[in-house]
Each structure stands twice: as structure tokens, then as C-alpha cells.
C-alpha angles and dihedrals in degrees: 000000000000117000133194120229140178119222111201119182142168128238094262090061090061145289120284091260094048094049092043091052091049091051091047089053094059106090094199091062097086097188139002139179135195116215108139132042113273091001132103126184111222136194119200143140089224125091125262089248091054092050091048091051092051091049091051089050091052101039104028132228100310131112127000135278142161131208111209 
């Protein structure tokens, strides 16, 4: 089942372009959209925890973020 998520992050996690490119590189995120500063809407069949783990793998252990 597809789920909708919000990814909210701070500047230390990465710039908009860096975070956007990381999200775009995760094949199990089927769609995404940027509308607000430091926020990306995500669509995936995976859990929020799974998405957060993939983002940490790609962007490292810097900054803060939450997947809701």
C-alpha cells in the first residue's frame, strides 16, 4: 500500500538540492515533491523508519530530520 510522508530537515542535514538528489536516488520512493523550505513530500510503500535509514546511509550522520 502506498503511503504519503513528509520529510522535514534542518540545514546541517543538507541543502535542498543535496536532500532532493538523495531522495531521488532511492528507488522505493515512487514520487516526491518540493513545496516548502526544508520539506519534501514523499510517496512510498516502505515505512518511515526504512526511508529514514536509507537517508542516513546516503547523507551520513549529520543534522536532524524527521519522516512523518
